[in-house]
C-alpha positions in Angstrom: 96.6 58.1 77.4 98.7 59.6 80.1 97.8 63.1 81.5 100.2 65.9 81.2 101.4 68.4 83.9 103.8 71.2 83.3 105.6 72.6 86.4 107.9 75.5 85.6 109.2 78.8 86.6 106.6 81.5 86.0 105.4 82.4 83.3 106.9 79.6 81.3 104.3 76.9 82.2 101.3 79.1 81.1 103.2 80.2 78.0 103.9 76.6 76.9 100.2 75.7 77.6 99.3 78.5 75.1 101.8 77.1 72.6 100.3 73.6 73.2 96.7 74.5 72.8 97.5 76.6 69.7 99.0 73.6 68.0 96.9 70.9 69.6 93.6 72.4 70.6 92.2 69.3 71.8 94.9 68.6 74.3 93.4 71.1 76.9 91.4 68.4 78.7 94.6 66.4 79.6 97.0 69.2 80.2 97.5 71.2 83.5 100.1 73.8 84.2 101.7 75.2 87.3 103.6 78.5 87.3 106.1 78.7 90.2 106.5 82.3 91.2 109.7 83.2 93.0 107.9 84.1 96.3 105.7 81.0 96.5 106.0 78.8 99.5 107.2 75.2 98.9 104.1 74.0 100.7 101.7 75.7 98.4 103.6 74.6 95.3 103.5 70.9 96.4 99.8 71.3 97.3 98.8 72.9 94.0 101.0 70.4 92.0 99.3 67.4 93.7 95.9 68.7 93.0 96.6 69.5 89.3 98.3 66.0 89.0 95.1 64.3 90.4 93.0 66.2 87.7 95.2 64.9 84.8 96.1 61.3 86.0 94.3 58.7 84.0 95.7 56.7 85.9 99.1 57.6 84.4 100.6 61.1 84.0 103.8 62.8 82.7 105.3 65.7 84.5 107.4 68.1 82.5 109.7 70.5 84.2 112.1 73.2 83.0 115.3 72.8 85.0 116.7 69.8 86.7 117.4 70.5 90.3 115.2 73.5 90.6 112.0 73.8 92.7 109.7 72.6 89.9 111.7 69.5 89.1 112.1 68.7 93.0 108.4 69.0 93.5 107.7 66.8 90.4 110.2 64.1 91.8 108.4 64.1 95.1 105.0 63.6 93.5 106.3 60.7 91.3 107.8 59.1 94.3 104.6 59.1 96.1 102.6 57.7 93.2 102.2 53.9 92.4 105.5 52.7 90.7 105.5 53.6 87.0 102.3 55.6 87.0 103.9 59.1 87.2 107.1 59.9 85.2 109.2 63.2 85.2 111.1 64.6 82.4 113.1 67.8 82.7 114.7 70.2 80.3 111.4 71.1 78.7 111.3 72.9 75.4 108.8 73.4 72.6 110.0 70.5 70.5 109.6 68.2 73.5 106.2 69.5 74.3 105.0 69.0 70.6 106.5 65.5 70.4 104.6 64.6 73.6 101.3 66.0 72.4 101.6 64.4 68.9 102.2 60.9 70.5 100.1 61.3 73.6 98.0 58.3 72.8 100.9 55.9 73.1 101.8 54.2 76.3 103.6 56.3 79.0 107.0 54.7 78.4 106.9 55.4 74.7 105.7 59.0 75.4 108.7 59.6 77.8 111.2 58.3 75.1 109.5 60.4 72.6 109.7 63.6 74.9 113.5 63.0 75.4 114.1 62.4 71.7 112.0 65.5 70.7 114.0 67.8 73.1 117.4 66.6 72.0 116.5 66.6 68.4 115.1 70.1 68.6 118.3 71.6 69.8 120.9 72.3 67.1 123.3 74.9 66.0 121.9 76.8 63.0 124.4 77.9 60.4 123.9 81.7 59.5 124.8 83.1 56.1 124.6 86.7 55.4 122.8 87.2 52.0 124.2 90.5 51.5 127.7 89.0 51.5 127.1 86.2 49.1 128.6 86.6 45.6 126.1 86.7 42.9 126.4 84.6 39.8 125.5 86.7 36.7 123.2 84.9 34.2 124.0 84.6 30.5 122.0 87.8 29.7 123.0 90.0 32.5 123.6 93.6 31.2 125.5 94.5 34.2 128.2 92.1 33.4 131.3 93.9 31.8 134.3 92.1 30.2 137.4 94.1 30.5 140.8 93.2 29.2 144.0 94.8 30.6 
């Protein structure tokens, strides 16, 4: 079972850990998070991320980040590049459906978990149709006393 590391802009990583442990309380042993503060030096971020990754690797790990091209993702990519080929994977664009999919299928092989993460993220994003109940016409029933028939 691959370990899981979330690296995201503060306080998103900690908030997602709270969501994760609320839904999957037993995931706490294989999940670490790093909140990247705006004033954090890059060297400190990389050192903390490497330490957290070492804790969760078993020997594989998945790193989830919030935004492609931002510091959390760049750090994750460097960590994955330093690891043995295929042992550490990175997926960015983190959202709650992605996280829940990863946790639900965390006992599968790393490649399968990565595929499920991407599917969970994309399937969890959709436009929701909004209807306003107060504007909906009501259909009176056969015994509705408020219904009046008038002929003109």
